[in-house]
C-alpha positions in Angstrom: -31.5 6.5 -17.8 -32.6 6.1 -14.3 -30.5 6.5 -11.1 -29.8 2.8 -10.7 -28.4 2.5 -14.2 -26.3 5.7 -13.8 -25.0 4.5 -10.4 -24.0 1.2 -12.0 -22.1 2.9 -14.8 -20.4 5.3 -12.3 -19.3 2.4 -10.1 -17.8 0.7 -13.1 -15.9 3.8 -14.1 -14.6 4.2 -10.5 -13.4 0.6 -10.5 -11.5 1.1 -13.7 -9.9 4.3 -12.4 -8.7 2.5 -9.3 -7.2 -0.3 -11.5 -5.4 2.2 -13.6 -4.0 4.0 -10.6 -2.8 0.7 -9.1 -1.1 -0.2 -12.4 0.6 3.1 -12.6 1.7 3.3 -8.9 3.0 -0.3 -8.3 6.1 0.0 -10.6 7.2 3.2 -8.8 6.8 1.4 -5.4 8.9 -1.6 -6.7 11.5 0.8 -8.1 11.8 2.7 -4.8 12.1 -0.6 -2.9 14.9 -1.6 -5.3 16.8 1.7 -4.7 16.5 1.9 -0.9 16.2 -1.7 0.0 13.2 -3.9 0.5 13.2 -3.8 4.3 13.4 0.0 4.5 10.8 0.4 1.8 8.5 -2.2 3.5 8.8 -0.3 6.8 8.1 3.0 5.1 5.1 1.6 3.2 3.7 0.1 6.5 4.0 3.4 8.3 2.4 5.3 5.4 -0.4 2.7 5.1 -1.2 2.9 8.8 -1.3 6.7 8.7 -3.6 6.6 5.7 -5.9 4.1 7.4 -6.0 6.2 10.6 -6.8 9.3 8.5 -9.6 7.5 6.7 -11.1 6.3 10.0 -11.0 9.8 11.5 -12.5 11.4 8.4 -15.3 8.8 8.2 -16.2 9.3 11.9 -16.4 13.1 11.4 -18.6 12.8 8.4 -22.3 13.0 9.2 -24.1 9.8 8.7 -26.5 10.3 5.7 -28.2 6.9 6.0 -29.4 7.4 9.6 -33.0 8.8 9.8 
């Protein structure tokens, strides 16, 4: 197999892994929202989401750009 075929298979595997993670995590998030209240859970999820987004932006900016030549 060449690199393109392996890359295609790898991206398919990664998509399936993300789908499985979402299917496993969402019921826990819904259960937590049921326990503490939807508004409290929504606020907490928003804060956590913003923190994760900020961390991803910072990490991406610190990573050296491999495509630039």
